[in-house]
C-alpha positions in Angstrom: 0.0 0.0 0.0 1.0 3.6 -0.4 2.9 5.3 2.3 0.8 7.5 4.7 0.9 11.3 4.4 4.3 12.8 5.6 4.5 14.7 8.8 4.1 18.5 8.7 2.0 18.7 5.6 -0.8 20.6 7.1 -0.5 24.1 8.4 1.8 25.2 5.6 0.7 26.7 2.3 2.5 27.5 -0.8 1.9 29.5 -4.0 2.6 27.5 -7.1 3.1 29.5 -10.3 2.8 27.8 -13.6 0.9 28.3 -16.9 -2.8 27.7 -16.2 -4.0 25.6 -19.2 -1.4 22.8 -19.5 0.1 20.2 -17.1 3.6 20.8 -18.3 6.5 20.9 -15.9 4.3 22.3 -13.2 2.5 18.9 -13.0 5.6 17.2 -11.5 5.4 19.7 -8.6 1.6 19.4 -8.3 1.8 15.6 -8.1 4.2 15.7 -5.1 2.1 18.3 -3.4 -1.1 16.3 -3.9 0.5 13.0 -2.8 1.8 14.6 0.4 -1.6 16.5 0.9 0.2 19.8 1.2 -1.9 22.9 1.0 -1.1 25.1 -2.0 -2.6 27.7 -4.3 -2.3 27.1 -8.0 -2.0 30.9 -8.7 -2.2 31.2 -12.4 -5.2 28.8 -12.5 -6.9 31.3 -10.3 -5.6 34.6 -11.7 -4.6 33.8 -15.3 -1.4 33.8 -17.4 -1.0 37.6 -17.3 -0.8 37.5 -13.6 1.9 34.9 -13.8 4.0 37.0 -16.2 3.5 40.1 -14.0 4.4 38.2 -10.8 7.5 36.8 -12.3 8.6 40.2 -13.6 8.0 41.7 -10.1 10.3 39.3 -8.3 13.4 40.9 -6.8 16.8 39.3 -6.3 17.5 36.0 -8.0 14.4 35.8 -10.2 13.0 32.6 -11.7 14.0 32.1 -15.3 10.7 30.4 -16.1 7.9 28.7 -14.3 7.2 26.6 -12.4 8.3 28.3 -9.3 7.1 28.1 -5.7 6.6 30.9 -3.2 6.9 29.9 0.4 4.9 31.6 3.2 7.7 33.9 4.1 8.0 35.2 0.5 11.0 33.0 -0.4 10.8 32.0 -4.0 12.4 28.8 -5.5 12.3 27.7 -9.2 13.4 24.7 -11.3 11.3 21.6 -11.0 13.9 19.2 -9.5 15.1 22.0 -7.1 11.5 22.6 -5.9 10.9 18.9 -5.4 14.1 18.5 -3.4 13.2 21.4 -1.2 9.7 20.0 -0.6 10.9 16.5 0.1 13.3 17.7 2.7 10.8 20.0 4.4 7.9 17.5 4.4 9.7 14.2 4.9 9.0 12.4 1.6 12.6 11.9 0.8 15.0 9.4 2.4 16.2 11.7 5.2 19.8 10.6 4.5 22.0 12.9 2.5 23.6 10.3 0.2 20.3 8.7 -0.7 18.6 12.1 -1.1 21.3 13.2 -3.5 20.7 10.1 -5.5 17.0 10.9 -5.6 17.8 14.3 -6.9 20.0 12.7 -9.5 17.1 10.6 -10.7 14.9 13.7 -10.7 17.4 15.5 -12.9 17.3 12.5 -15.2 13.6 13.0 -15.4 14.3 16.7 -16.2 16.6 15.6 -19.1 13.9 13.3 -20.4 11.3 16.0 -20.4 13.6 18.3 -22.2 14.1 15.7 -24.9 10.4 15.1 -25.1 9.8 18.8 -25.9 12.6 18.7 -28.5 10.8 16.0 -30.4 8.0 18.3 -31.6 10.2 21.5 -31.4 13.6 20.3 -32.6 14.6 23.5 -34.4 13.3 26.2 -32.0 10.8 26.6 -29.2 9.7 29.9 -30.8 8.5 28.3 -34.0 5.2 26.5 -34.4 5.3 22.7 -34.8 3.9 23.1 -38.3 7.0 25.1 -39.2 9.4 22.3 -38.3 7.5 19.1 -39.1 10.2 17.5 -41.2 12.8 17.9 -38.5 10.3 16.7 -35.9 9.6 13.6 -37.9 13.3 12.7 -37.9 13.7 13.6 -34.2 10.7 11.4 -33.3 12.1 8.4 -35.1 15.3 8.6 -33.1 13.5 9.4 -29.8 11.1 6.4 -30.3 13.8 3.9 -31.3 16.7 4.9 -29.1 15.9 7.5 -26.3 12.7 6.1 -24.9 14.2 2.6 -24.2 17.5 4.2 -22.9 15.7 6.3 -20.4 13.1 3.7 -19.4 15.8 1.0 -19.0 17.6 3.4 -16.6 14.5 4.0 -14.5 13.5 0.3 -14.5 16.9 -0.5 -13.1 16.5 2.2 -10.4 13.3 0.6 -9.3 15.0 -2.8 -8.9 17.5 -1.6 -6.3 15.1 -1.8 -3.3 12.7 -4.2 -4.9 9.9 -1.7 -5.5 7.2 -0.8 -5.9 8.8 2.6 -5.2 12.4 3.7 -5.7 12.9 3.4 -1.9 10.9 0.3 -1.6 7.6 0.9 0.3 8.1 4.7 0.6 7.0 7.0 -2.2 9.1 9.9 -3.1 9.0 12.7 -5.7 10.8 10.4 -8.1 7.9 8.0 -8.0 5.2 10.6 -8.7 7.4 12.0 -11.5 7.8 8.5 -13.0 4.0 8.2 -12.9 3.7 11.4 -15.0 6.5 10.3 -17.4 4.6 7.0 -18.1 1.3 8.8 -18.5 2.8 11.4 -20.8 4.7 8.9 -23.0 1.6 6.7 -23.4 -0.3 9.8 -24.6 2.5 10.9 -26.9 3.5 7.6 -28.4 0.7 5.0 -27.8 1.9 2.7 -30.6 5.5 2.7 -29.5 4.8 2.3 -25.8 2.5 -0.6 -26.6 5.6 -2.4 -27.9 7.6 -2.0 -24.8 7.5 -4.0 -21.5 8.6 -2.3 -18.3 6.9 -4.1 -15.4 8.5 -2.1 -12.6 7.6 1.2 -14.2 4.0 -0.1 -14.7 3.9 -1.2 -11.1 5.1 2.2 -9.8 2.5 3.9 -12.0 -0.4 1.8 -10.6 0.9 2.1 -7.0 1.3 5.9 -7.2 -2.4 6.0 -8.3 -3.3 4.3 -5.0 -1.8 7.1 -2.8 -4.7 8.7 -1.1 -3.9 12.2 -2.2 -3.2 11.2 -5.8 -6.4 9.2 -6.0 -8.4 12.3 -5.0 -6.4 14.5 -7.3 -6.9 12.3 -10.3 -10.7 12.3 -9.7 -10.8 16.1 -9.4 -11.0 18.9 -12.0 -7.6 20.0 -10.8 -5.9 17.3 -12.9 -5.4 18.8 -16.4 -5.5 16.6 -19.5 -2.6 16.3 -21.9 -3.0 18.3 -25.1 -1.1 19.6 -28.1 -0.3 22.7 -26.3 1.9 21.0 -23.6 5.1 19.1 -23.4 3.7 15.6 -24.1 1.9 16.0 -27.4 0.3 13.4 -29.6 0.9 13.9 -33.3 0.0 10.6 -35.0 2.6 11.2 -37.7 5.3 11.1 -35.1 4.2 7.8 -33.7 4.5 5.8 -36.9 7.3 4.4 -39.1 
């Protein structure tokens, strides 16, 4: 069964800033917050994208380069998905609580970050500022390489990580931000490449996906309207022509 809610989750509230209409990178932060049942405000969902742009511009000191970023109750602001998750895991006890292991969890989270960047580069291989339709030929070539080589390379890596403690989670019976992120990776890849993913067999990744769905906070989140669907405006996009030979 899923691990109970970590200590100290209630009584603290955060402001999460991310684009309001797509799951994107912000979803990796949301999933950890929801799993731990930590109170937070999804600010741009409430106030709109213009409010996000204005808030980011108004930040002093070391500003976020891009969302997602998290604002703590004392006004402290932290950005970068893996960085946010490491901060939350330490503060709310859903990491290992041992420096060496927590560093390895951050390492795996950064591997997820690398995968997500490559996912985006499949449909935007030339430039993020160009529309997909302006780079379709390059995207077709990028998708072939990603399907054939990069998906199995990354998933082999994560499958091996889940073998270390025997599963179902990376730390065994305790979920971490890596597990909730792997859930999102598998959901996103299934949406983006249903044909290719149907050809692959990763039992430990499938087990972590199904077990994450049993975490009480995740179960409630997935049943709510807070969980945004994948679309062709986000990072994981389904273009049928990119999922075929």
